[in-house]
Every structure is written in C-alpha cells, then in structure tokens.
N, C-alpha and C positions, 0 to 999 in steps of 0.2 A: 421605067416600070415595065418595059418590054425586054426582059432578061433573055440572054442566050443560054444554051445548055451549060456552058462553062461556068457562068455566074450562078445559075441555079444549083449546079452541083456543089459549088463552093458554099453556098448558103446552107444546103442540106447537110454537108459534112461538118460545118461549123456549129450547127444547131444540136443541142443536147436535150433541152427541155422545151416542151410544146404545150401551151394551153389550147385546148380545143373548145372554142366558144360556140355554143349551140350543139354540143354533143347530145346525142339522143340514145335512149334505151330501146327505141323501136327499130327492129332489124330491117324494116322497109325504108328507113331514112338513109340518105347518102352519108350523113355524118356518122352514123353507126357503122356502116361498112368501112369508111375511111379509118375511124378510130380502131376498129378491130384489126384491120390490116396492119396499121402502124404499130399497134401493141404487139402483134405477133412477129412482124418482119423487120421493124426498124430498130435503130439504136436509140431512139428517142425515149425519154421519160415523159409520159403523157399525163396531163392534168385536165380531165374533162370539166367543163364549166356550163352549168345550166341551173337556174334557180328553181326549176319545176320538177326536178327529179333528184333523188338522193344517192343513187348508185347505178352503175352499168355493170351487170354481171358480177356484183360484189365489190367493184372498185368504187370508192367514194367519188361523188361528183360535187364540185364546189359551186356555191351559189353565185359567186362573182370572182373576177380576177383579184380583187383585193383580199379575198379569203384564201388564196393559194398559199401554201407553205414556202414557196420560192417565187422569185421573179423569173418567169420563163424567158428563154432566148427568143422564142417565137410565139406569136398569138395567131392561131389559125382560126379563121372565122367562117362559120356557117350560120349566118343571120340574114334577115331581109335587108334590102337596100336601105330602107328608112331607119333601120337600127344601127347602121354602120357609124354614124357620127357619135352615138352614145358609146359604142364599143371602143372607138378611138379615144374618147375622153377617159374611159376607164383604163385603157392601155397607157395613156400618157400620165395618168396619176400614179402609176407604179414607180417605185424608186429602189434601185436604178431602173431605167426603162428597158423594155425588151429591145433586142436588136432588129427584129423582123416582124412585119405585119403581113400576113398571108391571107388574101381574100380568095376563097374557094371559087372553083369554076362557076361561071355565071354571075359573079359579083365584080362590079367595076364601079368605083366612085371617085371621080377626079378630085373633088374637094378634100375628101378624106385622105386620098393618096398624097396630095400636095401638103396638107397639114402634117401628116406623118413624116414625110420626107423633111420638111422644115424643122421638125422636132428631132431629127437625127436617125429615124428608123429607115431601114431599107424595106421597100414595099413591093410585094408581088400580088398582082390582081388577075382574076379570071383564070386561075390554074388550079388543078387538083393536086394536093400534096401527095396523095397516094400514087397517082399516075406518075408524077415527076420522080418520086422516090424510087418506084419500081424501075423506071426507065433509066435513071441516072446513077443510082446507088445499087439497087437490086440486092436481093439476098436469096 
C-alpha cells in the first residue's frame, strides 16, 4: 500500500471512471476542490456520491455506489475513518468490482486495506488524488 511514483502513475493512467464518495457541494471542503480539479483537468469520468445532496454545480450526485450507472474503475473516498468499513462493503458489493480503492490524504485503515486487497482491489491510502494526478500525469 506504499506505492512508488511508477505504480501510482500506472494506476492513474489505467483509471477511466472514478466514484468520489463523500463529494461535497461546499467549496470550502477538500472533496469539492478535488472534484472540481479532476473534472476540469483529468481524463476521468467522475461520479460524485453523497446521499445528502442532489447535485454539484448541476452535475447529478448519486446517493450510493449501488446507484451509479457504471461500476467505476476507482472508488476515491472522502469519509471519516469510522465510515470506511461501510464504504468498503458497498464497494465489494459492486459487480464487477472496481479495480482500485483510493483513501484520500489523512485516511488510513489497515483492516479495510487488507480486506480490499484480499478481495482483489489495489489499495492506495493517505494520498490526495488531485496532488498525485497533477504531479504524475499533469495537464
């Protein structure tokens, strides 16, 4: 789970669709900043997920991963530590499963990471998708 730049770059290049779990419509929230950066600068098709809001600047927000119109390649998570097991359960319920579970900067959960890896997902923890995308792929 401690990926080097080459592995992170491969993950980012391989990813086409990203579910942003915990996306916010509040411009003061890090998830909003990351979502807007990726929407503008990345090659990702983004699917914001948050049961408490209906849209972000006119883009539909889905209440859960199960409600997405696609199974995303990556699940990018902005949720509290205590919520991570439930996010993993939702992720593992998708069929087919996503390839990657990305826990944003400040999030590390050994048990979730081990369960995700055992289920065949590649796991990135405590890293910012926006920062790594800008650094390794850049646009």
